[in-house]
C-alpha positions, 0 to 999 in steps of 0.5 A, a space after each residue: 198015871 193020872 194026875 189031879 190037883 186038889 184044893 187041899 186045906 187052903 182054899 178058904 185062906 185063898 178066897 176071894 180068888 178061889 171063889 171062882 177057880 180052883 187053887 190050881 188056877 191061881 197065877 203066880 210067876 209066869 204060869 198058873 199052878 195048873 200050867 206049871 204042873 202040866 208043863 213039867 209032867 207033860 200031860 193034862 191035869 184035872 182038879 178036885 175042887 168044890 162041887 159048884 166049880 166042877 162043871 167048869 173044872 171037871 175031875 178025871 179019874 182013872 185006875 191009878 191017880 196021884 193027887 197033888 195038893 195045889 198049894 205046893 208048887 213043882 220043882 225038879 226034886 218034887 216031880 222026881 219024888 212023884 215019879 217014885 210014889 207008889 199006890 197007897 203012899 203019901 208024900 209028907 213035907 214039913 208035916 203036911 201031906 202034899 201028894 198021894 197015890 190012890 185009886 179013889 181020889 174022891 174018897 175023903 183022905 185019911 193018912 192012916 190008910 197010907 204009908 208016909 214017905 218023907 220029902 225034905 226038899 224046899 218047895 214054894 207054897 201058896 197058902 194065903 192070898 198075900 203069898 201070891 205077890 210076896 212069893 211072886 219073884 221066886 215063882 217067876 224066876 223058877 218059871 223063867 228058868 224052866 220055860 226058857 231053858 235051851 231056847 233063844 229069845 226073839 230079837 230085842 229092838 235096838 231102840 231100847 236101853 237094855 241092862 242084863 239082856 241075858 235075863 230077858 226073853 221075848 216070845 214070838 210076836 212080842 214087841 217092845 220099843 224105846 223103853 228101858 229094860 233092867 233085868 239085873 234084879 230079876 228076869 223080864 219075860 214078854 209072852 207071845 204077841 205081848 206089847 210094851 208101848 214106847 217110853 216105859 221103865 221096867 225093872 225085873 222081875 216081870 212077866 207080861 203074858 200072852 197078848 198083854 199090853 203095857 201102855 205108854 209111860 208105865 213104871 213097873 218094878 218088884 216082881 210083877 206079873 200081868 196075865 194074858 190079855 191084861 192092860 196096864 199103865 201107871 206105877 206098879 210094884 210087886 203085884 200079880 194081875 190075873 188074865 183079862 184085867 185092866 189097870 190102864 191109866 196112871 195111879 199106884 198099885 203095890 203089893 197087890 193081887 187082882 183077879 180076872 175081869 177087874 178094872 181099876 179106874 184112872 188115878 186110883 191108888 192103894 196104900 201098901 204101908 201103914 203110917 206107923 210102919 206096923 205089920 199089916 193085918 188083912 181079912 181072912 175068909 177062913 178065920 172070918 177075922 183080920 189076920 196078921 200077914 207078918 208083912 210090912 208091905 201089903 196092898 190090895 186083894 181084889 176078886 174077879 169082876 170087881 171094878 173101881 171108878 176114877 180117883 178111888 183110894 184103898 187103905 193098906 191091906 184091903 180085901 175086895 170080893 167078887 163083883 164089887 163096884 167101888 165108885 164113891 170118893 174117900 177110903 172105903 172100909 178094908 173088907 168089902 164083901 162080894 156083890 157090893 156097890 158103893 164106897 166110903 159113904 156106904 154100900 148096897 147089894 150089887 144084884 147079879 142081874 145087873 152085875 152079869 150085864 156088865 160082865 157080858 159086855 166086858 168079856 165080849 170085848 176080849 172075845 170071851 162068852 159069858 155063859 150059863 156056867 159062869 153065871 151059875 158060879 157067880 150066883 153061888 158066890 152071891 148066895 154064900 157071901 150074903 152073910 158078910 153083906 149087912 145091907 
């Protein structure tokens, strides 16, 4: 059987993160959604996504295919239901199609062409940007249980103060010394060749992915994920940082999501709670308005390749697009379109040529090439985001 992860109906609700990747490549918990499915199904999985992303993320079609809507995360019951799905059947969860078996995955889906099969077991869903951090604890526990089952952690150094060591797992090459690790409220997972420098205070749940680094004196708590080769410090609460991004200095990041290749300047902070304690509204690209999250705590959403200067401040529920450079003092507005340059005093257009020069240098530092495929994707984002830039 050939498995395909589809963007489904929630891609626009997950912008700006899905400007530059399929829904399947969103990281939540320890793994990306694609990695979760590949590990559980023990096979490579391709994606059904936007045309401009398909060169980097190609689709593989075979005679028999099961299309899985990527916003619905796997668990044992869900995988078992897929194993029993026959050609021409569609799995229905809470009134929505979550998977279907077809010989023509590229054909527009019509439920009338399929036999509905009900599925009632609960699954974790990622339908909005704020789900990525608000459901990160649940997803992290699920990944931790699956990844570490019947495996033994590498040794934890005796220089550390450890609480609930049975909930802590170190992959080979992970290093942590002279730090406090408290896993009573959630697991702590240190990926291969990751590094926790001295003097850190960590309260799980935490996922520190492969080759990621926590610098000295960090305070991290509340279901936080640091993606591969990420670098962090300061105070971080209930946040997800995708791979290759940096928050390398003091400052607060809370109830937030950062894409790849982001950089947060020293002493930058985001608010995650309104002064009147009201529920937070944030910009939704799908509705093109500020929608209610239903959350009292909601901080910063930052798309790929975006950066801040030192001492930058963000209001509660701020959404920043792709390739944004924020550098002037004061609170900028709480929706900043892609390819914007400026801050509270105003913005101008951040032209692709200039943005790509910065991206090439940053990516080269991590041994990754900024190629024509990446440039084409970002050029497309520049064009489709013009309608939100009023300068």
